[in-house]
N, C-alpha and C positions, 0 to 999 in steps of 0.2 A: 490373485492377479496383482501385479506390481502397481504401486501407487507412487506418483511423483509429487513430492512436497516442494512447493515454490514459495520463497519468501519475497515479499514486496520490498523493494530497495529504493531509498531516496538518495540520489546523487548530489545532495545539497552541500556537502561538507568541504567546501573550499571557497576562497574569496573570488568574486568576479565583479565586473564593472557595474552591472545593474544593481547588485546588492549594495555596493559602495555608495551609489547615488541615492538609493531609497532609504537605507538604514544606517549608513555611516561607514567610513573607511574600514576595511578589513572584516566586515560583518560576515559571519557564517552562522549556521544554526547553533553552534556551540555557545554563542553569546546569549541567546534566549535560554539555553539549557542551564548555564552556570548562574544566571541572574534569578532563576526561579526560587520562590519562597513558599513555605507551607501556608495554606489559606483556609484550612479548617482543621478540626481535631484529628490528629494522627495522619495528617496529609503527608505522603511521601514525596518530598521535594527538597532539594534538587536531585535529579537522577544524574549520577556522575559515572563516566565510563571506567571500566577496570582494564581488562586484558589489552584492548586496542588503543586505549588512551584517547586524547583529543586529536584524532587523525585528520589528515589533509588528503582528500581523494585524488589530488593531482599526482601523488606519489605512488608509483608502482608497488612499492613495498607495502603500503597500506591496503591497496586493493587485493594483493596476494594474501595478506594476513586475513582479510575477510573471507576470501575463498577457502582457505585452508580450514578456518574455524567452521564454516558452513559444511564443508565436506565431512569433517570429523564427526559432525552431529547429525548426519543423514539428510541434510537439505539437498535436494536435487539441483536446484538452480535459483537464479534471481529473476524477478520481474521488475525491471527498472522503470521508474516514472520517466516519461519522455515529454519534453516541453518544446512545442513547435508553435510559433505564432506568425503565420503567414511568411515563412522563410526565416524568421528570427528564432534562434535557438537559445535556450537557457539551460544551464547545468549539463551541458553536453560533453564537456571535456573528459571526465572520467570514463564515460562509455566509449567515446571516440578513441581514447588511448587504449582501452581494453580491446577494441576491434583490431587494432594494429599489433597487438601483443599476443603471440601464440602461447606464451607462458601462462596467461590467464585462462587456463583451460577449464571453463565452468559453463554449463548451459545457462542461457539467458533468453528473455523475451522482453517486450515493451508493453507498457500501458500508457497511452497518450492521455496526459492530464490536460484536457482541452478546455478548461475553464478560463475565463478572464482572470488576470492577476489583479487583486485589489488590496487596499491597505487594511485588510481584515485584522491584522495583528493589533492595530491601534483603534479598531472599531470603525474605520472609515470604509464601510462596505460599498459606498457609492463612488469612491475615488479609485478609478481604474488605472493601473500602472501599465498593463499591456492588454490590449483588446484582442480577442480571438474572432476573426472573420472567416467565412467559408466561401469558396468558389471552386469552379472546375479547374481553373489554372493552378490554384493553390493545392488542390488534391493531387494533381499530376506532379508538381514540384515536390510535394511531401513524399509521394511514393518513391520517386527516384532518389531522394535523400536516404530513405530507409532501405533501398534495394541492396546495398552491400551487406547490411545486417541480416536481411532475410536470406541471403545466399550463404552466409557464414555457417560453417559446419556445426558451430556451437549453439545456433539459434534453436529454441525449443519448437518442436513440430508435433503435429497430430496428423497421422496418415500422410506424412511427408509435406504437410502444409504448415508454413510458419504461423505461429499463434500470435495474433496482434489484438490487444485489448484496448478499448476506448472507455475512458472514465465516465463520460456523460454523453451518451448517444442522443439524448433528447435535445441537446443544444444545436444539433445540425438542422439546417432548414430542410434537408432531404437526405437522411442517412442512407436510405436504400440506393439513391442515385450515386452517392459517394462510394459505397461498397461495390456497386456494379462497375464503376469506373476503375477502381483499384483492381478488381478481379480481371477485368479485360487487360489491364496493363501487366498484371502478374502472368496471365496466360501467354502473353507475348514473350515473357522471360522463361516460360516452361514450367510454371508452378501455379498453385492457387493458394490463397490465404485462408486461415481459419480465424474468423472474426468473433471476438467476444465483447460483451459489454459488462461493465461493473454494475452491480445491482445493489443499491443502497436505499436509504429512506426516501431520497428524492425521486426515485422511480424504480419500483420493483413490481414484478408480475408479468404474466404472459403477454399482456397487451403491448409491452415494450419490446417484445421479440420480433422486430421487423424483419422483412425479407432480407436474406443475406447474412443475418446474425446467426452464427452456429451455436452459441451457448452463452449463458450468463455466468458471471463470477460473483459470488456473494462477497460483499465488502463489510467486514466486521470492524467495529461494533455498530456501525450505522444502520445495519439491517435489523431493526429492533421491533418488527411487527409483533404485536401480541404481548409485549413486555409491560404495557401500561399498568397492569394490575400490581406491579411491584412499586412500592412507594419510593419517592425521592427521599433518600435517607436524611437529608437536611432540610426538607420542606416543613419546617417546624419553627418554633420560637427561637431555638438556638441559631438557626440559619439567619433569621431576621436581625439578630443581634450582630451578625458579621456582615458589614456593609459590602465588603469586597466579594462576598460569596452570594449575596442576594440575587435571585433570579438565575443563579447557576444551577446546573443539574448534576447531582452527585449520586451515583448508584452503587449498590453493592456488587462487586465483581462476582462473588460467590453466588448471589441470587441470580445474576444474569447467566452464569455458567449452568446453574441448575435448570434454569428455564430452557436454555439451548439444548441441554442433554435430554430433555423430554420431547424435543421436536423430532419428527421423522422426516427423512428426505422423500421427495415426491418425484414423480416421473411425468408431470404435466408438460415440462420442457426441460432441456438440459441446463442444469445450474451446478457449477462446481462449488464445493463448500469452502469455508474460510473460518479461521479462528484468530484470535488476537491475544497477546499476553497481558494487555491492559489498555487503558486509554486515559489520557489526561492532558488536555490542550491548554491548561492554565499558564504554562510558560509563554505561550503566544497570545495570551489574553490578559495582560497586566492591567489591573483595575477595570476589567471587563468581565461579563458573565462567561463561564466556561462549562465544559462537560468533562466529567471525570468519573472513573471507577475507583472505588475504595476497597482496599483489602485484597488486592491481587497477590498471589504467591505462585511459585512454580508448581506446587502440588495441585492447586486448584486448576491451573492452566493445563496440567497434564491430564486431569480428569476430562476436560473438554476435548482436548486433542485426541485422546484415546477413543472417546465416543465417536468423534467424526471419522477418525482413521479406520475404526473397526466396522462402522455401519455404512460408510459410503461405498456404494457399488459402482465401479467404473462403468461408463456407458459403452466402452469398447476397450480393446487392448491399449490403444493410445489415449483414449479420452479418460484419463485417470489422474487428473490434477487436483491437488489439495493446496490451498493457499494459506499463508500466514501473513497477517498484517500486524507487524511489519518487522523487517530485519533491523531497521535503524531509525525509526521515527522518534528520536530522542526528545524533541520539543513537544511531542504529544504523549510522552510517557509510555511509549509503545514500541518495545524493542526486544529482539532476541539477543542482541549483543550484550556481553556481560557488563554488569554495573557493580558498584561497590557494595550494594546491599545484598544482592542475590547471587553474585558471581555468575557462573555459567548455568545457573539453575534452570532457566527456561530452555536453553539449548539441550541440557541433559534430559529435560522432560520429553522433548521431541525424540531424542535418541533412544530413550527408554521404551517409548511406544513402538517405534519402528523395529527395534531389536526384539520385541516380544513376538513379532510375526514369524 
């Protein structure tokens, strides 16, 4: 049975007014990426792009280059993060341009990143930059903003239903009411939505599968239940000698992959699997605690992706999604896009597994 591999995509890489105000004129994620420095023994930083360079997603040529690279390596589509704050949009320009451009012929879907924006990068977790509020009026306005995307022929569907993911359903005052409203609006337009929730360490399990949620999407590497028996590699005297690392969490990527490959998928409820090429948010946590994997390689990643790809049994002909976090989270050391160290290695790992089938 066919399996569709979807890479989570961050449309952050271009300057916009809010980033200028919060982080300085001309800020994009590339600033965090290029400023990164190693903070422990054999720490791979900075991650610098290879094939695509320091791109600007306002440019059609850059978006097309991403699409061609993804197609070439078996990626079915992108899941774009979508930022909506009571009618205020952030990072919307690349996706809005894509919608109007038939040349960008690549399947896509959205995940609504519905958290407040805070100054987390500087440790200011209580300093809110944009607050996320919920109301019936906002739900209606949000649906109609998304409607042209849902109706686009490129939008990813299951049983002809556009797939819409929500990063944190637990933040809604009444998620069931919101979904019911959206479905009633969709019905008037002649379709229904397929609603998913991202499942991570902050909320995972059947109890969060509220009425109207069709499936969960595993969010790696944050879905780490049961991994506690693996020690923090630097939770030792050597870590305590490194003040900038103290209280950070640094794990073996190989140990985590070995652990994940021993897990079996369950049928208690629908949950789509996910893998990640690595994780390292130290570029966003300068002089602050961070979480990182150590020792990731394309070969180890391929082992994990192969395990997931071969063992995941789609729930139906269309319910066949496998997610990769992420296509381009450069400031979290988590990207399929080629870098100067591994080149196209992670993309080739995906292609190798898919071509074996």
